C-alpha positions in Angstrom: 0.0 0.0 0.0 2.9 2.4 0.7 4.1 2.1 -2.9 0.9 2.1 -4.9 -1.7 3.9 -2.8 0.2 5.9 -0.2 -2.1 8.9 -0.5 -5.2 6.9 0.3 -7.0 6.6 3.6 -9.2 3.8 4.8 -12.7 5.0 4.0 -14.8 2.9 1.6 -14.0 5.0 -1.5 -10.2 4.8 -0.8 -10.3 1.1 0.0 -12.2 0.5 -3.2 -9.6 2.6 -5.1 -6.7 0.6 -3.5 -8.2 -2.8 -4.4 -9.0 -1.5 -7.9 -5.4 -0.4 -8.4 -4.2 -3.8 -7.2 -6.6 -5.4 -9.6 -5.4 -3.3 -12.5 -1.7 -4.1 -11.8 -2.6 -7.8 -11.4 -4.5 -7.7 -14.7 -1.6 -6.1 -16.5 0.8 -8.7 -15.2 -1.6 -11.5 -16.1 -1.9 -10.1 -19.6 1.9 -10.2 -19.8 1.8 -13.9 -18.8 2.8 -13.7 -15.2 1.2 -15.6 -12.4 0.1 -13.1 -9.7 -0.6 -13.5 -6.0 -2.1 -10.4 -4.3 -3.2 -10.3 -0.7 -5.1 -7.1 0.0 -7.6 -6.5 2.7 -10.7 -6.3 0.4 -13.6 -5.7 2.7 -16.2 -4.9 0.0 -17.9 -7.2 -2.4 -18.0 -4.5 -5.1 -14.2 -4.0 -5.2 -13.5 -7.8 -5.1 -15.9 -8.1 -8.1 -14.2 -5.3 -10.0 -10.7 -6.8 -9.4 -12.0 -10.2 -10.6 -13.4 -8.6 -13.8 -10.1 -6.9 -14.5 -8.0 -10.0 -14.1 -10.4 -12.4 -15.8 -10.0 -10.5 -19.1 -6.6 -12.1 -19.4 -6.6 -15.2 -17.2 -7.8 -17.0 -14.1 -8.8 -15.3 -10.9 -9.1 -17.2 -7.6 -10.4 -15.6 -4.4 -9.1 -17.3 -1.3 -11.0 -16.0 1.7 -9.0 -16.1 4.9 -11.9 -16.1 7.3 -10.2 -14.9 10.5 -12.5 -13.9 13.3 -12.1 -10.3 14.5 -11.1 -11.6 18.0 -8.2 -13.6 16.5 -7.1 -10.6 14.5 -7.0 -8.5 17.6 -5.3 -11.2 19.6 -2.5 -11.7 17.1 -2.0 -8.0 16.2 1.7 -7.3 16.7 1.5 -3.7 15.5 -1.2 -2.5 17.9 -3.4 -1.2 15.1 -6.6 -2.9 16.4 -6.0 -1.4 19.8 -5.5 2.0 18.2 -8.7 1.7 16.2 -10.6 0.7 19.4 -9.2 3.9 21.0 -10.5 5.9 18.0 -7.0 6.8 16.8 -7.7 5.1 13.5 -11.0 5.7 11.7 -12.8 3.5 9.2 -10.9 0.4 10.4 -12.2 -2.8 8.9 -14.0 -4.9 11.5 -13.9 -2.2 14.2 -15.9 0.8 12.9 -16.1 -0.2 9.3 -17.8 -3.3 7.9 -16.3 -6.4 6.3 -18.6 -7.9 3.8 -18.0 -11.7 4.0 -17.8 -13.2 0.5 -21.2 -14.3 -0.8 -21.9 -18.0 -1.5 -19.8 -19.0 -4.5 -17.7 -15.8 -4.5 -14.6 -17.4 -2.9 -12.9 -20.3 -4.5 -11.7 -21.4 -1.1 -12.2 -20.3 2.4 -9.7 -21.0 5.1 -10.0 -20.3 8.9 -6.6 -20.2 10.5 -8.2 -20.7 13.9 -9.2 -24.2 12.8 -6.3 -25.2 10.5 -2.6 -24.5 10.4 -1.0 -22.2 7.8 0.7 -25.3 6.3 -2.7 -26.9 5.8 -4.1 -23.8 4.3 -1.2 -23.5 1.8 -1.7 -27.2 1.0 -5.4 -26.6 0.3 -4.5 -23.7 -2.0 -1.9 -25.8 -3.9 -4.5 -28.6 -4.3 -7.0 -26.1 -5.7 -4.5 -24.8 -8.2 -3.4 -28.3 -9.2 -7.1 -29.3 -9.7 -7.5 -26.3 -12.0 -4.4 -27.4 -14.0 -2.4 -24.4 -13.0 0.4 -26.2 -11.3 2.3 -29.4 -12.3 1.3 -32.2 -10.0 3.9 -32.4 -7.2 
């Protein structure tokens, strides 16, 4: 975010702009033949849909929803940003005073909850998905 959207804040419009920019860069790289992995916080269905539309002009788009409960985000927050948001020092903070729109049924290709599975298992599930789609050589 510091390189591509450093002037943006965290209100809905700025978040949508940020995800749109990421989607645009991903689509350009996809058009050039690259495999792209992007991991933005994309709290709004409309911006996820827009990013999908941009990328799918040139290749495949897979949405992996990391379904982490807010309590877990706060518990594992090493930078103290959730605490700052709770104190009102950060406005429009996803999950605290701004909504997170959970992906609708069928929007995500895979949902992982890291309170229920390990990161290793989540990565394995992603690899299996990509293999099943023919995007990786069978390991």
